[in-house]
LOBA-462052 format. One record per atom (N, C-alpha, C, CB): y, z, x negated. Coordinates in pm, whole numbers, plus 50000, padded with zeros to 5 digits. Last residue first. Glycine has a CB too. Example, Ala and Ser with C-alpha at 12.3 -4.5 7.8 and 13.67 -1.06 7.14 Angstrom:
497755070848715498945071448633500035078748710499405057248592494315078048681495505078048770496705078048680495535090548869
This chain:
621244822641530622484825441613621284822341773624244811541571618994819441413619904818441307621314825441377620044801541254615834833341573616954821241552618414826541532617004810941688613794852241597614454843841467615114837541451614074838141409613884860341882614074868941806614664864341637612814875541819613634831841986615144836542005614844847741903615754841742178610774833141951611394821341902613064825141922610804807041992610094854942027609584852241898610744840741857607874846941898610174848442320610494857942266610914855442143609704865742274608824820542365610104820542337610864833042308610614814642431606184837942316606364828542244608064826742205605684817342315605854849642550605774856342428606734852642322604524854842379606574829042725607244843642714607614846542597606454854742751603874816942680605324809842662605954818042682605814799042736602034838542744602084834142654603634827342576601124827342683602574841743071602934856842928603284848342810601214869542861601944821443134603314819743137603844837343089603814813243311599214819943053599784815142993601864810443035598694806242979598424841643257598154839143137599204830943033597004833243152598724833043459599864844243439599864848643281599534858843543596994814043507598064804943508599184820843404598604797643723594514824843481594644822243344596354814743340593194811243289595304839743730594834846243664595034840943472593514846743737594274819643907596134826543895596324835743778596694838144044592384810543856593524804443787594524807343780593774795943807590734831643945590854828043826591824819543742589994824543819590954844144195592114845644134592164848344039592764851344167588874838444502588754837544360590174841444313588274822744309587584869544653589124856544698588884858044496591624865844829584934877144843585874874544685586994868344708585204864844566584214906245053584634898245052585264893044873585374900845165581064922545099581984918544972582554906445034581164915444815580304948645332580404930845307581564930445154581404920145495576924968445359578604968545276578484950545299578774976645041575104984145678575694980745519577044976745441575084971245484574534993345887574564999345799574334994645646573915006845840575144976846130574034974946049573564974745868573854964546097577404993846212576254992346326574804984046223577024979346489579244994446034578165007046065577205005546109578435016146140579904984345739579674978345850578644984745951579344966145815582424982445543581384993045569581064986545724582025011545560583514964445276583864965145424583044974645480583724952345500585564956744952584254959645018584924962345197583334976044926587704925144816587124937944944586044941844984587374936345063588204917344519587244923244634587724931344697586114928844603589574890244358590034904844435589044902644514591604907844515588354877544083588004880244179588964889144265586934884144154587504857543774587894868243863588144866843999588914873343823584684848543609585704846843694586424859143758585214838943788582174849243413583424845343350584814842943471583034830343263581044865143639580524852343559581814842843505579494842543668583274880543768581674877543799581524861843697581304874444014585704907043762585144895443702583414894043728585524896643542587754922244045586414924943948586114912443887585014930244028589614946444178589404934844104588444933344014590344932044048589874956644534589974959544390589344947944281589214973444370589524974244831589974968144732590304967644593590514966644761587864989445088588594994444987588604978844897587815009544912588964990045458588234988045328588754991345226587904977045300588605018645687589465012645561589055006545479590015019545490586995022645927588755011545968589025009145814590675022946068585465041445757585275028345807585835017045828585035028945878585715069045637587125062945646586355045945718588175062245446583135070645517584175087845620585745079145619584445111845471581875058345397581245061145545582685072245622579285071845523583465046045212583805038745311583605043145460583225028045288582415068545025583745065845051584065062045188584175056144967579665059645040579955073145057581345073145108579765081244929580125027744921579635032845042579895046945088578365031145038581445032344701581935030444725581305035444917582275020244642579015043844559579975054744581581115048544647580395062044451577865018744563577175032344647577935045844640575665036344583578754999244452578905001444584578745013644587578134994844670579485005644141579545012544167579625010144363580365017244072578994963544129579214980444069579714989844116579864982543972578814942544237578514954344332578594968144246576954952444403578404924244038579374920244160579564936644236578474906044286576724930043845578274933143799579104929943943578884921443651573974944443960575134931243927576024933243931575314920643988572124962144045572864966543843573434949043881571014970143618571734962644268572314972344303573124971144114571164986544375571304930644272571204939844311571714952144338570734939844282569834894244247571154899344302570304913944327571954889644457568354872844195568354892144133569124896044186568674898243982569044855744307567604855644402567524874944277565774834344362571174842644197571564852844363570214859944330571624842644573572224840243984571124847143978570944851344065570954854443908574644824544034573614816543971572574823543999573724813543830577104825244223575954842044194575044828244130574924856344393578274800844356579124810944235577784817044153580284826844320576674794844532577284778944471577724791344334579104766544595576574817644713575494811144661575974800144538574754804144784578814816544801578504830644683577534823944616577854847844744579564796845006580324799744830579874806644754581574805544808577524801745152576974793345079578164791944909576774778845191576754839245180577334824845238577294818945122578864823645309574674860245248574754851045110575644842745187573234842745034572964893745309573404878245403574274872345251574874881445603571314911445233570614908445363571654895045373570634922245504569724928144952570494916344955570184916445126569934901944844568944960944904568694951144947569914941244994567864954645030570384986444906570304980244805570144961844810569244987644749570525008845142569445013144990568985000444908567745021445040572464993545269572595008745238571695011445104572015018545375572834958645185572244970945254572594981445188570814971345266574984934745164574324942445055573364956345173575884950044919576444905645183575994917545261575014921845172575454915245411579444883045052577774891045103577944899245128576594894145032581274853645000580714863245126579954871845072579884856545242583194838444837581784841844852582194855944927580784842744696585974807145058585294822344904583784829344927586554841644909585444797645180585624786145047585024801144945587894777045001583494793545484584764802645380584634792445224584124825745337581774784845659582534775145631583624788145488583394767045812579924810045671579484796945619580494788345573578794789945714582004829145811581684831645635581044821945567580744843545598582714817346021583754818245951582794820945769584884832246031579864821046175580984804446105581594803246039581884797646153579744846646180578764836646113579384823346074577584833346210582104853246337581964860646172581214847946114580834878346153581204841446585582424839446538582344835146350583254854346582578894855946642578544840446593579804837846537578094828346716579824882446652578534878946503578404866646499576814884346511581304873146854581984880346773580724876746624582264898146845579094875647040580124863047029581254864946937580774859547168577974901746994577594888046987578354875246924577424885547106580014920947156580204915746972578974905446932579994931946841580134904247408581294911747357580434906947183581504932847428577474913647489577644904747462579224894447384577134903647562577604938747460576974938347349577454921347330575254943547360579644951047606579974952147559578854942147443580424963347584578414941947884579234936147836579904939447702579874935547921575624953747972575864944247853576974938147825575134934947854574464976348240575934967348188575974964348002577624979648235571704966148403572564973248301573254965648240571984980448209570364974948761571564968448695572014973548581572624968448772567314964348916568214975948776568854969848768567834981048626566344969649214567374956549158567694971349063568994945849291563794962449467564074970449377564444965049239563104978249374562754955249750562764948849627563924955449546562924933449645560024964750060561784963049961561684959649800562804981149956557304974050213557844966450098559444964650059557344953550118557975008750346557874995650379557934986950198559324991950505558365031550319557305030550376556875013150396557515039250501560825040850203560495044450357559515037150426561645042950442559655016649978560835020850057560565023650152561745013850075558055002149715557925010249836558975012449871557305021449834559514973849546559344985149503558734986449714561014994349403559994947149325559104949249449559014967749425557274938449437562054937149111560774941249108560584941149277560544956049020564554927448885564214924849010563134920849036564864918249058566754936248605565864930848658565184933848804565174931348572570024917348469569394923148633567734920648612570104911248802573054929548304571544916848291570744925748401570364915248087575884914848326574784929548360574014918148372574914943348513579684920148240578394908348205577104920648279578094903047963582984922748475581504922148356580794917948338580774927348332586094919548472584784909648491583904916648422584834893948434588514932748687587734933048549586204929748557587854947548483589174945148920589524932748906588494927348747591384932748899588484967049079589954970748992590004951248971589734984948787585924964849124587144969049222588284965149168587304984049252584664938248919584744953148943585384949949061585514963648835582924910948931584224912348964584014925649004584854902549062579734900248701580464906948843581774908448774579764923748916577504877348588578584882848560579314885548733579404872348445574334880848476574994872048576576354879248562574294871548736571084872148470572194877848354572854871648465572414872748165567374879748485568664873848485569924880048432568894871148604564084883148604565204890348495566084879348478564594895948334562874870848717562754881848824564094891648674560394890048873563074835648849562654845548769563734860648792562674838548611561334828749170562804832149083562484835848998563834840949118559564799949283559774808749195561844814349138558774800649077560024794149636559864789549538559794802649421560864779149532560564801849969559374809849878558784803149747558054812049970563324793650066561854785850052560724786049999561864777650019564434822049977563634815450109562464806350154564344809750156564504813149701563924827949746563664826549927565334842549702566034795249728564834796049661564284805049699564814796449542568474805249797567594794949865566494794049811568044782449870568704833349635568794829249731567754817149859569774826949685569694808949347568444819149388568064823349493568474829249347571284798149458570674788549465569404799149438571134775949375573574815749508573404813849615571774804749594574784807449679573744828549214572924837849326573264827949454573614856749349575034803749083573694805649098573244812549173573194808449016577464809449243576524796149283575524796549188577264780849277578454832549125578404834649266576844821549290580324830049355579184825748868577354838348890577154839349056577634862348819581084808048905579834807948834578744816148835580054808048732583184826249027582534817949072581094810649051583244812549067581804861848989582644854848975582144841149001583184857548867581054887549272580684872249164581954871249097580324854749254582364899649458581314909549353581464896249262579294915849415583134877549651584244887849632583364893849461584394902449805580844870949749581564861849620582894869649673581544840349621579574896549883579084884749766579744875549677578444876049818581964910350055581304896550082580794899649953582204881250115581464951450132582464935350020581464921250038582494939349771579964962950297581234959250337582004944550236582094974450321578394980650066577734970250224578764959650248577644980450405580154989949954579444977249873579104973249929578604976249788581505010850101582444997950028581544989049967583565002749903578705021550171579225014650313580725006150200579875031050490578465035849931576785025649937578275017750073574255037950032581465042749780580645045249866579745032149848581295048450000583585035449564583555048149620582285053649652584265048249726583215010449338583465017049404582925032949431583385009649470582844995949048583825004349089584305013249226584584997649065580534987148952581244977749039582934988349067580054974049211579035011248803579574994048762580044987948829578814984348731579125032149023580605030048929580695019048844580915041748828577325023949160578425021849251579765021949099578505037549402575045027548951575385015149088576785008949130575015021849230575005055848955575335045348831575585032948893574105043148717574305062249173575955061249153576015057649059576875071649158572595038449340572875051449324574075054449275572025056949256571555025049723572265027349608572425035749527573035026349619569565012050012570255027449860571155014149787568315038349679569524987150114569465001050206569645015950108567735001350291572054959450157571624969250053571014984850127573054971949950570174934150263570884939250311570504954750235570834935850455568334909550187569424910550127570124922950156570124900150153566114906050362567554901050384568214899050279568354908850455563994925550219563864909750190564774896150235562654906850243566574951250154565114944150173565214930650173564374947650304567334966049840567594957449950566214952549966568734946149928568354996349605567074985349718567514978549797566054991549817569664988949306569854992649463568494989349478571034983949569570975014249017569925006549049570385007449206568365012148997572055013548702572515013248806571435003948859573905010148809570655040048463570825023148486571425022448626569235013348480570345062848464571905054448413572185045148406572385054548317569115076848758569385071648637570695066848607568585062648617569355102748946569865103348783569795096148720569495110148704568535088049149569555092449197570155092849010569325107549312565855080449071566655068749116568025075149094566345063349276564445105349058564765102348978565445087048953563915106148930564515107949355565545114849328565715111249136565205131849387563025086549448564475088449484565545097649416564445092649607560895096549378561225084049319562605081249333560465073249373560375114349558560165117149373560895109749323558785114349293559885108149768561255114449673561065116849611562035122749679557475091349772558735086249775559815091549701559075086049889555885117749720556155105849579557205095449599554745095749543555985123449959556245133149825556735123249743554895141249751554985106250100556885112850160556725116950009557325130550327552335101949995553455092149998554665093649992553475086350082551175126950053551555123849945552185113149895550855124949898551185126550313552385135350333552565135550152552025153050433549885100950398551695101850431551845115750353552325103450638547375115750269547945102150231549545101650237547345090950331546885134350470547195136750360547845127550266546295140550322546615119850713547415125250714548215134950567546955129950814544085106650619545495097150671546855109050627545445093150898542345131250662543025124150537544315117550549542195113850487542415136150920543215146550785543615136950720542295157550675541195113351058542955115651063543655126150967543425121251217538645115250899539855108250864541525108550913539455097250889537955136350973537965138550875538705125350860536805142750818537645135651291539185144651223538925142951137539675159451229536435114851293537245109351324538315120051261537125105151460532895127851173533925120151135535555116051139533515114351160534095160551390533105143751382533785141351278533185129251514534315182751403533705180451471533595160351509534145190851558535295213451262535365201651248534165191651326535455200951111537925238951400536585229451352536835215351331535405229151459540595233851403539595248951458538065246351395539385250451676543155227651174542385223651278540985235551311541895207751233545075245351026545575232251094544435225451200545935220750968544295270950959544375268351107545235252851119545265282451189544255269050647545605273450711545915271950926546805261050611541635266850670542245279750619543655283150650542165279850479540845242450778540245251450825541025263650799538995251250782542655222250518543285221150709542445238250782542155199450834540875237150294542365234350312542555237650479542805216750264538585220250380538735237250387539825235750421538565247850265539325190150418538795194350564539075216250530536385186250590540265189450124540775190950281540525191550349541205187050337537465197550017538565201849992539415203250113539055194649899535825172950128535745184450166537015193850145534665188650108537455148749989537205154750154537375162950197536335156150207536635154449726538175156549766538155159949884539135145249755533715157549750534675165449705535895168749794535075159949593533705127049778533475135949887534285147649844531935139349913534835116349550536105108949678535365125649766535605083749794533175129049366534845127049320535235128249473535445109349227530725107749433531035125049470532285128749440530155136249389531975080849419531375089849483531275102149559531025090649441532015085949089533345082849210532955087949346533705065049238528975088449035530655104948994531765094349110531885106148697527485080949342528375076149214529075092949206529785059449252524165095049462525725085149476526295090149335527085090049638520825079549438522255087649436523075086149408522485095349399519655066249762520175058249676520995075549556521455043949782518785067350002517975075949923518575074449768516355071449939520555055550184520335074250180519965077750104519585082150256519865028250120521285031750072521145053050061522755023550228516485032650028517715031850136518455030550044518135043450242514005017149886514685026549845515955023149940514815026849687510635008849985512055003549915513335011149944512374988849962507645021849904508555017650044509975017950003508395028850181505075006749756505855014849791506715010349883506365019349701502024990449967503024993249856504184999549865503394983349805498884996549921499804996850020501315003449908499115008150171
């Protein structure tokens, strides 16, 4: 006679199933002890109790989520699929310069954006309505209440809010970063085209930038370091410049038989020193020739009979 095939009830429960059963038993025990129910009469009671517990946990989770948003340094806004604002934290209102969420809601979008960013906003909105792909990370330019234009980086994702799936939008003000990037691009162009040597060195002695003029001048550029004549005393300068980063140091140096007026600036964000050199070799030679002529003229004048 063949052995009976084991049924589902004969199978030993897995660890996960045992954990779930223990959790449900604990829910039931807590409900009985608190008087929430008098007795368990059916599986329906357990299902209702489970649903009630899950609802409580979900509500507690949403409350914790909201408290974290209230204290976030990033601007946060929750919107519906139709674009209606249901929540905005204080940081979000401060970015726009608004006093309340009502002021944010009642200000038309075209007044909150620059014209270019509003046009891009309309394109994203139309794509959303058609179900097309829209990047979750992008940049916009906004107009604050006081008229100032700021650049923001946006992160958009789905979020559960009041039991419904809505959209959470994070706003990071990157205005100063964008300005710094533009300034760096401008300085890079200036340095590349500058006929005078410009080099940068980190505070631990590594070369970080050399413009074409410096490369053509310093033939041993690959050996450039703290011992190179162009950088004599840079360690002492670094300590001095750190105390007053807005005040560069200027001195006269000699490199490869050429004379320079050297200006050293401390770059606080890059933790490095920037050396600007102005070639004054020809001027020095002209001054020396002038001194020699003056000396000869003086000798002639002193030895003349009249």
